[in-house]
Backbone as CSV, one residue per row, in Angstrom:
resi,resn,N_x,N_y,N_z,CA_x,CA_y,CA_z,C_x,C_y,C_z
1,MET,110.251,136.236,105.497,111.409,135.472,106.484,111.701,135.317,108.174
2,VAL,111.875,134.582,108.094,111.851,134.206,109.580,113.476,134.376,109.942
3,ASP,113.342,134.361,111.187,114.677,134.334,112.510,114.717,133.247,111.511
4,HIS,116.452,132.378,110.910,116.790,131.556,111.802,118.519,131.836,112.108
5,ALA,118.961,130.233,111.943,120.477,130.398,112.435,121.049,129.495,110.379
6,THR,122.515,129.343,110.538,123.194,129.016,109.256,124.024,128.323,110.350
7,PRO,124.699,127.261,110.319,126.189,126.645,110.967,126.771,126.422,109.724
8,ASN,128.166,127.706,110.093,129.114,127.880,109.482,130.543,126.997,109.415
9,LEU,130.513,125.692,108.777,131.263,124.696,108.578,133.059,124.998,108.098
10,PRO,133.422,124.317,107.717,135.456,124.668,106.764,135.142,123.385,106.147
11,SER,135.479,124.069,105.278,135.381,123.051,104.339,137.501,123.143,104.088
12,ARG,137.781,121.238,103.336,139.395,122.112,103.237,139.204,122.102,101.513
13,HIS,138.265,121.480,100.658,137.810,121.678,99.710,136.530,121.992,98.506
14,PHE,136.109,122.320,98.615,134.787,123.288,98.297,134.155,122.279,97.154
15,GLU,134.952,121.869,96.548,134.695,121.132,95.323,133.952,119.702,95.693
16,ALA,135.281,119.434,97.099,134.581,118.037,97.549,133.693,117.873,98.776
17,THR,132.989,119.709,99.594,132.523,119.305,99.705,130.681,119.704,98.873
18,ILE,130.991,120.254,97.892,129.771,120.285,96.958,129.465,118.958,96.345
19,ASN,130.276,118.320,96.151,130.517,116.888,95.609,129.313,115.550,97.211
20,PHE,129.782,116.016,97.691,129.652,115.343,99.082,127.885,115.162,99.520
21,ASN,127.793,116.895,99.215,127.125,117.222,99.824,125.462,116.990,98.926
22,ALA,126.085,117.377,97.638,124.694,117.237,96.665,124.611,115.479,96.794
23,ALA,124.977,114.596,96.970,124.623,113.426,96.805,123.350,113.284,98.164
24,LEU,123.542,114.133,98.671,122.272,113.978,100.319,121.280,115.379,99.077
25,GLY,121.772,115.583,98.527,119.685,116.146,97.640,120.579,117.682,98.262
26,PHE,121.635,117.806,97.824,122.222,119.848,98.542,122.311,120.847,97.446
27,THR,121.893,121.482,96.818,122.590,122.367,96.366,123.222,123.890,96.087
28,VAL,124.011,124.407,95.638,125.046,125.397,95.890,123.639,126.709,95.303
29,VAL,124.259,127.578,96.386,123.174,128.746,96.264,123.830,129.898,96.240
30,PHE,125.682,129.443,96.463,126.101,130.987,96.546,127.422,130.130,96.273
31,ARG,128.556,131.263,95.509,130.397,130.286,96.708,131.131,131.304,95.499
32,ASP,131.834,131.410,96.090,133.263,132.332,95.968,134.185,132.198,96.448
33,VAL,135.604,132.708,96.109,136.715,131.865,96.475,136.688,131.824,98.414
34,GLY,136.018,132.699,98.565,136.550,132.550,100.650,134.065,132.134,101.162
35,TRP,133.623,132.375,100.618,132.286,131.466,100.624,131.598,130.460,99.867
36,LEU,130.806,129.357,100.430,129.863,128.622,100.124,128.682,128.624,101.301
37,ILE,127.974,128.628,100.386,126.267,128.316,100.893,125.391,126.790,99.951
38,LEU,125.070,126.248,100.780,124.404,124.959,100.254,122.673,124.956,100.781
39,SER,122.118,124.385,100.190,120.738,124.190,101.051,119.789,122.856,99.618
40,ARG,118.968,122.465,101.002,118.403,121.413,100.408,116.481,121.517,101.518
41,GLY,115.722,122.156,100.602,114.923,122.480,100.807,115.102,124.110,102.111
42,ASP,114.550,123.395,103.430,115.019,124.492,103.972,116.090,124.928,105.479
43,LEU,117.303,123.260,104.347,118.488,123.200,105.405,119.460,123.898,104.802
44,ILE,120.403,124.796,105.256,121.249,125.700,105.035,122.366,125.396,105.388
45,LEU,123.481,125.400,105.132,124.916,124.875,105.526,126.026,125.529,104.974
46,GLU,126.710,126.518,105.680,127.374,127.517,105.343,128.613,127.209,105.198
47,PHE,129.696,126.913,103.864,131.299,126.634,104.774,132.297,127.803,104.315
48,PHE,133.707,128.367,105.454,134.576,128.332,104.621,135.600,127.904,104.458
49,PRO,136.472,128.746,103.989,137.748,127.513,103.214,138.849,127.861,104.608
50,ASP,139.441,126.463,104.857,140.094,125.872,105.697,141.182,124.650,105.346
51,ALA,141.679,125.271,104.542,142.989,124.235,103.685,143.379,123.249,104.697
52,ASN,144.364,124.092,106.003,145.106,123.577,106.836,144.441,122.654,108.095
53,LEU,143.192,122.930,107.981,142.036,121.909,108.532,142.582,120.038,109.066
54,ASN,142.770,120.200,110.378,142.989,119.043,110.523,141.610,117.900,111.255
55,PRO,140.886,117.200,110.442,139.871,116.546,110.189,139.682,115.781,112.145
56,ALA,141.101,115.596,112.361,140.892,114.663,113.251,140.917,115.357,114.961
57,SER,141.567,116.670,114.739,141.116,117.107,115.992,139.708,118.501,115.725
58,SER,139.200,118.102,114.328,138.010,119.002,114.353,137.193,119.606,115.470
59,SER,136.606,120.001,116.144,135.143,120.110,116.832,133.831,120.804,116.294
60,PHE,134.050,121.420,114.556,132.744,121.890,114.737,131.432,121.063,114.407
61,GLY,130.182,121.903,114.172,129.543,120.819,114.360,127.734,121.556,114.487
62,SER,127.167,120.925,113.697,125.368,122.086,113.621,124.648,120.197,114.164
63,CYS,123.408,120.930,114.478,122.196,120.348,114.445,121.722,120.230,112.995
64,LEU,121.074,119.000,112.496,120.317,119.440,111.344,118.759,118.640,112.039
65,ARG,117.795,119.956,111.791,116.131,119.276,112.782,115.728,118.908,111.650
66,LEU,114.922,117.710,111.579,114.217,116.930,110.248,112.896,116.736,110.114
67,ASP,112.117,116.609,109.920,110.340,116.433,109.255,110.805,114.586,109.147
68,ASP,111.615,114.236,108.603,111.851,113.101,107.976,113.308,112.208,108.487
69,LEU,113.729,112.060,109.476,115.107,112.172,110.117,115.361,110.377,109.478
70,ASP,114.139,109.547,109.498,114.691,107.990,108.542,114.624,108.169,107.321
71,ALA,114.302,109.007,106.207,114.360,109.500,104.866,115.999,110.398,104.690
72,PHE,116.236,110.844,105.412,117.125,111.356,105.310,118.626,110.265,105.926
73,TYR,118.157,109.378,106.526,119.809,109.087,106.914,119.319,107.571,106.074
74,SER,118.587,107.720,105.027,118.369,106.545,104.386,118.789,106.583,102.524
75,GLU,118.594,108.418,102.605,119.622,108.618,101.259,121.437,108.802,101.691
76,CYS,121.568,109.110,103.019,122.875,109.252,103.430,123.035,107.553,103.159
77,ARG,123.261,105.968,103.117,123.221,105.660,103.256,123.544,104.848,101.649
78,LYS,122.296,105.646,100.966,122.651,105.151,99.100,123.560,105.826,98.235
79,ALA,124.338,107.294,99.776,124.654,108.204,99.084,126.018,107.016,99.457
80,GLY,126.532,106.316,99.825,127.612,105.734,99.842,128.355,105.712,101.461
81,ILE,127.910,106.751,102.154,127.984,106.946,103.322,128.623,105.996,103.790
82,PRO,129.775,105.760,104.972,129.602,103.959,105.915,128.851,104.544,107.077
83,GLU,128.149,103.009,107.668,127.730,103.057,108.711,128.495,102.665,109.734
84,THR,129.063,103.375,110.372,130.441,102.986,111.381,130.592,103.488,112.493
85,THR,131.620,103.599,113.842,131.868,104.371,114.590,132.956,105.322,115.154
86,VAL,133.393,104.936,114.150,134.579,105.825,113.875,135.377,106.199,112.410
87,GLY,135.910,106.968,111.760,136.471,107.591,110.414,135.571,108.530,110.307
88,TRP,136.143,109.362,109.183,134.782,110.473,108.295,134.822,110.094,107.184
89,PRO,134.290,110.340,105.928,132.392,110.829,106.683,132.077,109.276,106.882
90,ARG,130.976,109.432,107.788,130.517,108.712,108.851,129.140,108.692,108.918
91,ILE,128.124,108.030,109.194,126.717,108.247,109.426,126.416,107.070,110.280
92,GLU,126.211,107.225,111.503,125.635,106.777,112.953,123.836,107.138,113.161
93,PRO,123.124,105.415,113.017,121.890,105.333,112.774,121.512,106.167,114.061
94,PRO,119.818,106.922,113.832,119.525,106.901,114.270,118.970,106.509,116.199
95,ARG,118.630,106.750,116.689,118.278,105.971,117.838,117.722,107.110,118.993
96,HIS,116.917,106.580,119.888,116.176,107.433,121.129,117.288,107.372,122.610
97,GLU,117.247,109.237,122.536,118.237,109.513,123.365,117.503,109.653,124.778
98,ALA,118.295,109.649,126.097,117.211,110.180,127.258,116.753,111.628,126.955
99,SER,116.349,112.923,126.280,116.361,113.855,126.193,114.743,113.563,125.614
100,GLY,114.381,112.129,125.229,113.278,111.870,124.289,113.193,111.869,122.815
101,LEU,114.830,112.668,122.015,114.537,112.299,120.683,114.931,111.528,120.211
102,ARG,115.373,111.321,119.569,115.368,110.616,118.109,116.942,111.452,117.380
103,ILE,118.279,110.760,117.346,118.885,111.591,116.997,119.845,110.406,116.249
104,GLY,120.489,111.092,114.625,121.662,110.375,114.726,122.676,111.407,114.328
105,ALA,123.675,110.599,113.471,125.015,111.449,113.508,126.094,111.173,112.582
106,LEU,126.312,112.292,111.768,126.876,112.278,110.306,128.213,113.353,110.665
107,LEU,129.544,112.999,109.661,130.522,113.285,109.940,130.817,113.782,108.502
108,ASP,130.794,114.454,108.567,131.733,115.197,106.640,132.926,114.662,106.757
109,PRO,133.702,114.757,105.605,134.797,114.746,104.497,135.815,115.459,105.702
110,ASP,135.273,116.725,106.367,135.910,117.078,106.969,135.796,117.159,108.622
111,ALA,135.155,115.774,108.746,134.667,115.626,110.349,133.820,116.686,110.470
112,SER,132.841,117.452,110.118,131.773,118.362,111.128,130.940,117.032,111.743
113,LEU,130.243,117.153,112.503,129.826,116.692,113.012,128.091,117.633,113.013
114,LEU,127.368,116.788,111.833,126.464,117.421,111.733,125.016,115.650,113.011
115,ARG,124.648,116.682,113.744,123.579,115.731,114.444,122.474,116.065,114.188
116,LEU,121.864,115.085,114.052,120.822,114.502,113.283,119.467,114.095,113.816
117,ILE,118.820,115.713,113.662,117.197,115.285,115.043,116.665,115.167,114.778
118,GLN,114.891,114.431,115.214,113.653,114.140,114.519,112.737,115.176,115.187
119,ASN,112.660,116.232,114.223,111.312,117.217,114.819,110.244,116.738,115.830
120,ARG,110.243,116.725,116.680,109.245,116.277,117.627,107.702,116.436,116.950
121,ASP,107.264,117.728,116.263,105.918,117.238,115.955,105.769,117.059,114.542
122,THR,106.422,116.171,114.189,106.356,115.281,112.722,106.346,113.770,113.228
């Protein structure tokens, strides 16, 4: 196994988190009352329960570095995630940033921000 990091994000309801991410191709790797791990290929998301989370004031987030950003974005749209700049869940389309990277954004039902970044070497 190579060194890696996984984001730890809040979830108000594990079932809602599982259902939202399952529509994007994630499956449950581990679940108990205090932790949830989902994977989609090499992408891993970990969640902790936080029933008192206020999504409107959440500042949780992470980056998903993707070989095919456009395909993932398309899956998000097919799953019914609205393309908008307000509210959550939502998806914002990828665009070229000043950094030279193509970056989109996905906010999950708990308003955690997942920056969707196209890998440079693909």
